[in-house]
C-alpha positions in Angstrom: -151.9 -132.9 53.2 -148.6 -132.2 54.6 -146.6 -130.5 56.7 -144.9 -128.1 54.4 -141.7 -127.9 55.6 -139.2 -125.9 52.9 -140.5 -122.9 54.5 -140.2 -124.0 57.8 -142.4 -123.4 61.2 -141.2 -119.6 61.2 -141.7 -119.2 57.7 -137.9 -119.5 56.8 -136.0 -121.2 54.1 -134.4 -124.2 55.3 -131.0 -125.6 54.2 -130.9 -129.6 53.7 -128.7 -129.3 56.9 -131.6 -128.2 58.7 -134.0 -131.0 56.8 -132.3 -133.8 58.4 -133.9 -134.4 61.5 -132.8 -137.3 64.3 -135.2 -140.7 65.2 -134.5 -140.8 69.3 -136.3 -143.7 69.4 -136.9 -144.2 73.3 -133.9 -142.4 74.3 -135.1 -139.2 75.2 -139.0 -138.1 76.7 -140.9 -135.5 74.1 -140.1 -132.9 76.4 -136.5 -134.3 76.8 -136.3 -134.7 72.9 -137.2 -131.3 72.1 -135.2 -129.8 74.6 -132.3 -131.7 73.0 -133.2 -130.6 69.4 -133.7 -126.7 70.2 -130.3 -127.5 72.0 -128.4 -128.4 68.7 -129.9 -127.3 65.9 -131.8 -130.0 64.9 -135.6 -128.9 63.7 -136.8 -132.9 63.2 -137.3 -134.9 65.6 -139.2 -138.5 66.3 -139.7 -140.0 69.4 -140.8 -143.2 70.2 -143.1 -143.5 73.7 -142.4 -147.3 74.3 -140.4 -146.5 77.1 -142.7 -145.6 79.8 -146.7 -145.3 80.0 -148.4 -144.5 76.8 -151.5 -142.1 78.7 -152.4 -138.4 77.6 -153.1 -138.0 81.2 -149.4 -138.7 82.1 -148.7 -134.9 80.8 -149.7 -132.0 82.9 -151.1 -129.2 81.6 -147.1 -127.1 82.3 -145.5 -129.5 80.1 -147.6 -129.8 76.9 -147.1 -125.8 77.1 -143.6 -126.0 77.4 -143.3 -128.9 74.7 -145.6 -126.9 71.9 -143.4 -123.1 73.0 -140.3 -125.1 72.4 -141.1 -126.4 69.5 -142.3 -122.9 68.4 -139.4 -121.3 69.6 -136.7 -123.3 68.3 -138.5 -124.5 65.0 -138.9 -128.0 66.1 -141.1 -130.2 64.2 -141.9 -133.4 66.2 -143.1 -136.5 65.4 -144.0 -139.8 67.0 -142.7 -143.6 66.5 -144.8 -146.4 66.6 -142.6 -149.2 68.2 -143.1 -152.0 65.3 -142.4 -155.3 67.3 -146.3 -154.1 68.0 -148.2 -156.4 65.4 -150.6 -153.7 63.6 -151.7 -157.3 62.1 -152.7 -158.5 65.5 -156.2 -161.2 65.1 -156.0 -162.6 68.4 -159.2 -161.8 70.4 -158.8 -159.0 73.4 -154.9 -158.5 72.1 -156.5 -157.5 69.1 -158.2 -154.3 70.8 -155.2 -153.7 72.4 -153.8 -153.0 69.4 -156.3 -150.3 68.7 -155.7 -148.9 72.0 -152.4 -147.9 71.4 -152.5 -146.5 68.3 -155.4 -144.2 69.6 -153.2 -143.6 72.4 -150.3 -142.0 69.9 -152.8 -140.1 68.1 -154.1 -138.8 71.4 -151.0 -137.5 72.6 -149.4 -136.5 69.4 -152.5 -133.8 68.8 -152.0 -133.2 72.5 -148.7 -131.8 72.0 -148.7 -131.1 68.7 -147.0 -133.4 66.9 -147.0 -133.1 63.1 -147.0 -136.6 62.5 -146.9 -140.2 63.5 -144.7 -143.0 62.2 -147.1 -146.4 62.0 -146.4 -149.9 60.3 -147.8 -152.4 58.5 -147.3 -155.3 61.4 -146.3 -159.0 60.7 -147.6 -162.4 59.6 -146.3 -166.1 60.2 -146.1 -167.0 56.4 -149.4 -169.5 56.4 -151.6 -166.8 57.8 -150.3 -163.6 55.4 -154.0 -163.0 53.9 -156.0 -162.7 57.4 -153.2 -160.6 58.7 -152.8 -158.5 55.5 -156.3 -158.0 55.8 -156.2 -157.2 59.6 -154.0 -154.9 58.9 -155.4 -152.5 56.6 -158.5 -152.7 58.3 -156.8 -151.3 62.0 -154.6 -148.6 59.6 -157.7 -147.9 58.4 -159.8 -147.2 61.5 -156.9 -145.1 62.9 -156.5 -142.9 59.8 -160.7 -142.6 60.2 -159.7 -141.5 64.7 -156.6 -139.6 63.7 -158.5 -137.4 60.9 -159.5 -134.5 62.9 -156.2 -134.5 64.6 -152.8 -132.8 64.4 -150.6 -135.5 63.2 -150.7 -137.1 60.1 -150.2 -140.9 59.6 -146.7 -142.4 57.7 -147.0 -145.6 56.7 -143.3 -146.9 56.6 -142.0 -149.7 53.7 -141.0 -152.1 56.0 -137.1 -154.8 56.0 -137.2 -158.0 54.4 -136.7 -160.9 57.2 -134.8 -164.2 56.1 -136.9 -166.5 54.2 -135.6 -169.3 57.0 -137.3 -166.9 59.2 -140.9 -167.8 59.8 -142.3 -164.1 61.2 -142.2 -161.3 58.3 -143.6 -157.6 58.2 -145.7 -155.8 55.9 -145.6 -154.0 54.0 -142.2 -154.7 52.8 -142.0 -155.6 48.4 -143.4 -152.3 46.2 -146.2 -154.5 45.3 -147.3 -154.9 48.4 -145.8 -151.1 49.4 -148.2 -150.1 46.3 -151.3 -151.9 47.5 -151.4 -150.8 51.0 -151.6 -146.9 49.8 -154.4 -147.9 47.4 -156.7 -149.5 49.4 -155.6 -146.9 52.7 -155.5 -143.7 50.4 -156.7 -140.8 52.6 -155.9 -137.4 53.1 -154.0 -137.9 56.1 -152.2 -140.6 55.3 -148.5 -140.5 53.7 -145.2 -142.3 53.2 -142.6 -142.9 55.3 -140.0 -143.4 52.8 -137.0 -145.9 54.4 -134.6 -146.2 51.6 -132.1 -148.9 53.2 -135.6 -151.6 53.8 -135.9 -150.7 49.7 -132.3 -151.4 48.8 -133.1 -155.1 49.8 -135.0 -155.6 46.8 -134.7 -156.4 43.1 -136.4 -152.1 42.6 -133.5 -150.6 44.6 -134.2 -147.4 45.8 -134.4 -145.8 42.8 -137.6 -148.6 41.8 -139.5 -147.7 45.0 -139.1 -143.8 44.8 -139.7 -143.4 41.3 -143.1 -145.8 41.5 -144.9 -143.9 44.5 -143.2 -140.3 44.2 -141.9 -137.4 46.0 -146.0 -136.3 46.5 -146.7 -139.4 48.8 -143.5 -139.0 50.6 -143.6 -137.2 53.3 -140.5 -138.6 55.4 -137.2 -140.2 54.2 -135.5 -142.3 56.9 -131.4 -142.7 57.2 -129.2 -145.2 58.0 -126.5 -147.3 56.5 -126.5 -150.9 55.4 -125.4 -153.9 53.0 -128.6 -154.4 51.2 -129.1 -157.7 52.5 -129.9 -157.7 55.9 -131.6 -155.2 58.1 -128.6 -153.1 59.6 -128.7 -149.5 61.4 -125.3 -148.6 60.8 -123.9 -144.9 60.4 -123.3 -143.3 56.9 -120.5 -145.0 55.8 -119.9 -148.2 57.9 -122.4 -150.0 54.4 -122.5 -149.5 51.3 -124.8 -147.4 50.2 -124.7 -144.8 47.7 -125.9 -142.0 49.6 -125.1 -138.9 47.1 -127.1 -140.8 44.6 -130.3 -141.1 46.9 -129.9 -137.6 47.5 -130.0 -137.0 43.6 -132.6 -139.2 43.0 -134.8 -137.6 45.9 -133.7 -133.8 46.0 -134.0 -133.9 42.2 -137.3 -134.8 42.3 -138.2 -131.7 44.0 -139.2 -133.4 47.3 -138.5 -130.7 49.8 -139.4 -132.5 53.1 -137.3 -134.0 55.9 -134.9 -136.7 56.4 -134.7 -139.0 60.0 -131.8 -140.5 61.1 -132.0 -143.8 62.8 -129.0 -145.7 64.2 -126.5 -145.6 67.1 -126.2 -142.8 69.9 -127.5 -139.7 69.6 -124.1 -138.1 69.2 -123.5 -140.8 65.8 -126.6 -139.1 64.3 -125.2 -135.4 64.7 -121.6 -136.7 63.3 -123.8 -138.9 60.6 -125.4 -135.4 59.4 -122.3 -133.5 59.3 -121.1 -136.9 57.1 -124.3 -137.3 54.7 -124.0 -133.2 53.9 -120.2 -134.0 52.5 -121.4 -137.4 50.2 -123.9 -135.0 48.9 -122.5 -133.8 46.0 -125.4 -131.1 44.8 -125.0 -129.5 48.1 -124.1 -126.3 46.8 -127.2 -126.1 45.7 -129.4 -126.1 48.5 
């Protein structure tokens, strides 16, 4: 179902370093991001399009061809990352249609430029409307999966972060029960899991519990940053207390051969963070 990454796009075995990618967020356009990745020996790059118009017609044939050629020549796997501020659990008239259009535009652009994946979210609720929001979220993601069924990119659903109890707004899915429920209800050949260990460690099951429950077969991307396990933080590795060695031993030991995605700080911070993570993993000699 998902991109086979251990062998690489060009069929060459990939080291762990080559499997650690960079989420450029809204810092770069797609064309800029794949060029930057090629120049910095980064083989996986995710891009958020929300910094400008999300319109397939804004891309010329020359731009699309250039993006695809760069990815092929430099062995770069491209992903798109939707903005979590867009509420996939939207229920209000007019706005709900716009969210569907937003997701379809991501699929259309991803298919056009040769993206392998689109990271999506479940949205958020406001406590009293939990059931209605979750139902709307699942229905909308189902429509998006159906729309993307014949497109190049698969959709990867991310387990989101906990918000303090005093907050009226809360993301879904966040708990292990919610995440499991979403994947049970949304089962589709083009659906994968964007596993976020820093989010998982905010809950009693912790990183081990989430990964062991959902497994390496469903896991399609592992998103990395550091935190202290209590609130949402996007710290560079080493600035928090996440045990990256134990995390790598768990995930790599399961046979997972997919990619990791850094998401914190500047582009340079993430390149430095990649080196830090490689130093932390005691099993590096075997990969």
